[in-house]
N, C-alpha and C positions, 0 to 999 in steps of 0.2 A: 804540307804535303798534299793535303787536297785540293789546294789550290794550283798546284803544279800540274796534277791530274786532270782537271778540271782546264786548265788553260791548254794542256794538249788536245782533249777530247772535243772541247767546243771549237771547232775550226770550220774549215771550208766543207768538211763533209756535212754539217747541218745548213751551214749558210749558203752554199754554192751546190755542192754533190746531191743535196736533196732535191734539187732540180732534176737530175738523173733520176733519182729513185722514183720521185712521183709521176714521171713519164712512163715509167715500167709498170707501174701498180696502180696509177691513180689514188682514188682514196683510200684504197686497202693498203697503201704505203704505211697505214698507222700500225697495221698487224705486221707488215715487214720489220719496223723499228722494235715493236713489242719481242719479237722473235729475238732480233739483235741483242735486245737488252737483257733478255733471258739467257743468252749465252754469256754475255759479259758479265752479268751478275754470279754464274758458274765459275767462270774465268777468274774473277777477284777473289771469289771464296777459295778456290784453288791457290792461287798466289799468296793470298793472305796467309794460309796455314803453311806454307813452306817458308814464306818470308819470315814470320815471327817465329818459326822453330830454329832457323839459324839465318838472320839478315848477312847479305855478303855482296861486295860490290860485283856488278855484272848480273846478279840475280838470276833469273830463269835460264839463261844459257849455262851457268854454274851448276844449276841444279840438274840440268839434262847431262852435263858431262858427268856427274858424280854418280847419280842414280841410273842413267841408260848406259852411258859410256862417251870417249872422247870425241868421236866422230859425232854424235847427237848434240853434244855441245858446240862443236865447231859448226855444225849446219845450222842449228838453232840461231847461235849469235850472227853469223853472217847475213842470214835469211832477214833476221830482224832488224839488223844494221841497215841492210839493203831497202827495206820497206819504209823506215825512218827516212833514208836519205831521199827516197822519191818522192816519200810524202812532203819533204820540204819541197821540193821541186813542184809538188800540187799547190801547195800554199802560196807560194810566191806567183804562181801563174794565174792565181784567182786574184792576188792584189792587181796582177794586168787588168783583168776583168773589171775589178770595182773602180781603178782609176779612171777607167773609161767613162764611168759617169758623169764626171766633171771634165774630163779632158779628151774628148773622142777621137781628136785627131794625132795626139802624141803616140807614139810607138809603145807597146806595151813593154818591151824588153828594156828602155829606159828606165821605168818604174822598177823593174825587178833589180837590174843592177843598183838602183839608188837605195832602197829598202834593204837589200841583202848586205850590203856593205856596212849599213847602219848596225844591223842586228849581229852580224859576224864580229864587228865590235864588241857589242855588248858581250857576246858569249866568250871573247878574249879576254876580258877583264875577270874580276873575282867572281867567284860564286855567290858571293853575298849580291854584286851588283847585280847579277842575272836574277836571283831571288826577288830583289825589291821590284825590278822593272816587270817581272812576271806576275808578282801578285797584283800589280796595280792594273795589267792587261786584263787579268781574269775578273777582278772586281767590277770593272767598267761592262765587260760582257755580261756579266751575271746581273747588273743593274740594268743593263739596256735589255737584257732578255725579259725580266720581271715587268719592266715599263711596256714591252711587247707585248706579253701576255695581258696585263691590264687594258691596254688601249683595244687589243684585238677582241677582247672579252665584251667591252662596251660597244664595239662595233657590231659583233655578232648577236649579242643579247638585247641590244638597245639601252639607249641611256633613258632616265625617267619620263622624258617629253617625246621620245621618238620610238619606234621598233627596229629591232635589229635584222641582220640579214639572214640570221638563222644557219640551219644546217642542210638547206637544200641541195647545194653543190655535192653534198656527199652521195646523193643519188642521182643526180643530174648526169648528162653527157657520157651515158653508157652504164650508169649504175655505180655500186661500189666496187665491184670486181670488173672494171671495163676490160682488162686484159686477161681477165680469168684468176685462177690460182697461180696459173704458170706465172703471170707478170708480179703476182704479191711476192712469190718466191725469187724471182729475179732481183726484185729491189732490196731483198735482204743482204745482196752483196755489198750494195752502197752503204747499208746500215752497218755492217761490219768494219767499213772504212771509216764511218763516222765515228764510232766508238773507238777507233785505233787510239792508243797512247793511253788509254784507262789503264793499262797496265804500268804506267810511269812510275807509280808508287813504289813497286817493287824494285826497279832500276836504281830509284833514289835512296831505297831503304839504307843501303850501306852508309851514307853520309848523315843519317838521322841521329841526334843525340841520344834519345830513347827508342830505337827502331820498334820494338815490341809493342809499346803503347801508343806510338804515332802511326804506325802502319794499320794496326787492328782498328782504331776510331776512323782514321781516313777512308779505310775500304768501306766500312758501313755508311758513311755519310756520302761520299762520293758517288755511289751507284743510285742511290734514290734521287740525288739532285741533278744528275744526267739523264735518267728516264722521265723525271718531271718536267725537265725543261724541253728536252726532245719530242717528248709525245703531246704536250700541250702547245708547244709552238707549231708543231705540224697540224694539229686538229683546228687551230684557228687560221692557218695558210689555205688549207683546204676548204675550210667554211667561206671565207672571204672572197678567195680568187679561185675561178674553176680551174681543174687540175690541168686541162688542155693548155692553158697558158705556160706551163713549167718549161724552163729552158735552162740552160747552162749559159746563156748570153749576159744573164745579170742575175742579182740574188734573188730568189723569191721572196726574201722579205723585203727588198726593195719594192717590188710588185705590189705586196699586199699594203704598203704604208701608201704607195701611190695610189691605190683603190680607196684609201679611207679619205683621202683629198683634205687631210690634215695639214697645215701649212708647214713646210720644210721637213715633216716626217720623213719622207724618201729620203732625202740628203743625209739626214742624221743617221738614219739606220745604215745608210751605205757606208757612213763614218766608221759605224759600230762593226759592220761586216769586214771593213778593212781592218779595223784593229784585232778584230777575231782572227783573221788570218795571219797578222804579224806575230799575235800572242801565240798561236799554234807552231808557228814556224820557230820563234824564239824558243819554245819547249822542246821540240823534235830537235833542233841543232845540239841542245843541252845534251838530250838524250843518246843520240847517234855519236856523238864526240865521246862521251863516257864508254858506250860500247866498244868502240875502236880501241879505246884506252884499255878496257878490259881485255880485249882479244889480244894486245899486246902485251900485258901482264902476263897471261896465260901462255905466251909463247906461240901465239896463232896468227900473229901479225908483225911485222918489222919492229924491233925495239925503240926506234925514234918515236913512234906512236904512242909508247907507254911513259915518255918523259913529260915532266910538267915544267911549266914557264916559273919565273921568281914570284908569281902570284897564286900559283896552283893551278894553274888552268893546262890541259893538254893540248897546245895550240898546234902541234903537227897532227894530233887525231882530227882537231877541229877544221884543220884544211883538207884533208881527204873527205871529210864527210860534208863539204859542198859540191860534190859531184852532182848530186840533184839539182843545186841552183844552177849549175852551167849548163846541165841539159835543158832545163826549163828556158833559159835564157835564149839558147838556140832555136827551140820549137817556136816560143813566142814570137823570136824574130821573123822567121821563115814561114811557119804554119800556125799561126796564132788560133786557128779556130779547132785545130786537134790537141794543142797543147796540154789543156787540163785534162782532158779524157784520157790521153795515153799516159799523162805522168800519173793517174790515179789507177790506172790497169796495170802498170809496173810496181807500184806500190801495195797493191793489194795481195798478189801472191805472198811475198814475204810475210805480211801481215798475218795472213790466214795459216801460213805453214807455222809459223810462230805458235799461235794461238793453239793450232793441233797439238803442237808438241808440247805445250804447256799441260794440256789434260793428259796426254800420255805420260809426261815426267810426273805428274801428280799420282797417278796409278802406280808407278813405280816407287815413287817416294813412299807410299804407304807400305809397301811390302818391304822396303829394304830399310826405313827409317828404324833406329834403337837407340835413340836418344831420351832425353827425359819426356814426361807425358806431355801431350799437345795442350797447349794452353788456348789455341783457336784452332776450331775444326769446321771443314767445310761441312755444308748441310748436304744430305741426300748421297753421301759416299757409299757406294762407288758407282751409284746409278749417274749422278751428275757429272763426274768425268767422263764416264762412258757416253753419255748423251752428247756432252759439249764435243767430244772428239769425233763422234758420228756425224752431228751436224756441220762440223767445221770441214769434214770430207767431202760432204754432201754439196757444200757451198762450193768448194773449190772445184769440183767436177763440173757445176752448174755454169761457172765461167765461159767453158767451152761452147756453150749453146746460146751466147749473146754475141752480138755483132761488136756492142761496146766494149766487151772485155775479153775478145778472143784472144788478145795477144797475151793474157796473163799466164796462161798455164805454156804456152810457146815460150816465152821468156823464162817461165819458172823450171821448166824442165832442163832448159839449156843451162841454167843458172847452178842448178843442183848437180848437174853432169860435171861443170866446170870445178864445183867447190870439192866434189868427191875426188875428181881428179889432182886438184890442188892438195887434198888433205892426204892422198895416197902418197904423192913426191914427198911431202912434208914429213909424214911419218917414217917413212924407209930411211930418209937423211937423219931423223932424229934417233931412229933405233939402229 
């Protein structure tokens, strides 16, 4: 289960989206990702407590419905579903960017269609096939990141026979805070997107053989692995390549490897980030399909989305969950320069709303839970959940003050209004 979470959380948020974050904050992006990591740690603690208490298919959407109310469950489920749907589009948009490294003249949407078709086929197979593919993808990413850290450390600190580049880039080009504290805070938005899908374990908990043991163990290990990978790799990137060279035209990892002048290193790391995007996309397709399946089984979506194929896969739910891929294909075909950024800005709202509601749900859970004594408890309760909710609300408001994410709340408020309207009509018919 920890591999599933790592597969979802180590994707383009790190390998391409970090270019956005570095542009906002410069070297202080390390603090941005540290803040995001603290929020993710609090979130996983809250989810671990609720999931171990009673694992269920649908996870935090089901918890919001039970402990807050039906409308809350409806909004959380659809918000998170939309976030992951658009995140899939973000990943596949990044695939088009990465493939330009080798095939600069081939239209990006060609790659989107080809790779998307392959991964949709994987998800249409059995859950076992999905698990095997995702485990292999995740292992490759972890090995590559470890190799990147080792090679980067040698380049920064120097081999026995030569001196390294050191950390002068941390304070050059405008200092550690080139855009002030404001820039550092803006970059937290991207860090939250980067950690999206860390909550995957809670969604998959209902399908684990021993959910209590598996979830508790995976939560503890996954957070520290992700924090280690993110902060170390970002520190090395910033040391080797000036932050002013960051962009989303290519992966910052590729720029770093090119700067080391190690033969074939840039091409190898570009292959790895391509696999990372496909891995995250594979994981996200799995999750968004199960979320739509849960919505249908709860009566919040058409019944056909709750049906299983002969091999146990909700294929109708999978089909409707490819909307993000379709949108990414259109954007990449006609407006390739804006495709990745726009898909990210759309995905961020649902992700942040879901995270906010997880913290709120946990507060309600502690008040209303009347089952056996909790075997897993969130640290710092209730301060942790209150702090997490306040930070998430502040980050959501911050998107309105950035050009790159100004569409986030515009889309988000409209989407929430539509959902509330749909719920009101559905509820009136049901009662």
